[in-house]
N, C-alpha and C positions, 0 to 999 in steps of 0.2 A: 484529223481523220486517223492519224497514226495512233494517237492516244486512245481513241475509241476502240480500234482494233486490238490494241494491247490489253485494254481493260476486258474486252470480251474473252480473249485468250486466257487471261489470268483467272477469269471466273468459269473457265471450262465450257465456254460457249463458242460454237463454230461461227466465226465472224461474218462470213458471207450470208449464212441463213439468218442470223440476227439482224444484220443491216438491211437485208432485203425485206424482211417482215416489218421492221421499224419504219423504213421509208414508205412502204405501202400503207401502213397505218396512219402515218402523218399526212401523206398526200391525199388519201381517200377521205380524210376528215373524221375517221372513226376514233381518233384520239384528240382530245381537246388540249389546249395549251396548259391547263392546270394539271393534266394527267401525264405530262412528259416524263416525270420521274419514274413512272411505271415502265418506261421503255429502256431504262438503263440495263446493261447486260445482266446484272444479278437479279433484278426484279423480273426481267423478261424470262430468264431461265426458270425462276420459281413459278411463273404463270404457265410456262410450257409443261413443267413437271406436273403441276396441279391438273392441267387439262388432260395429260396423258393418263393420270391415275383415274380421273373421272370418266374418261372416254377411251378405254384401252383400244389400240388399233386392231386387235384380234377379234373384237366384238362388233362394234358398229362405229359409224362416223358420228360426230356431234349432232348432225342434222337429224339423226334417227331419234335423238332424245328430246328434240324440240317439241 
């Protein structure tokens, strides 16, 4: 656990936010075993940034684009 938190910090990711989201994705079944690499801190951060660019908080939520 300590190495996961340290990796998140080194990648500029807030560990609690990352771990909360990752655990939710794993428990809910929205992430398959073959997709676990996408949940590593650096990949998770890239996805969060891509989502923020695509759906800026000042405009609308992602649901508005669905």
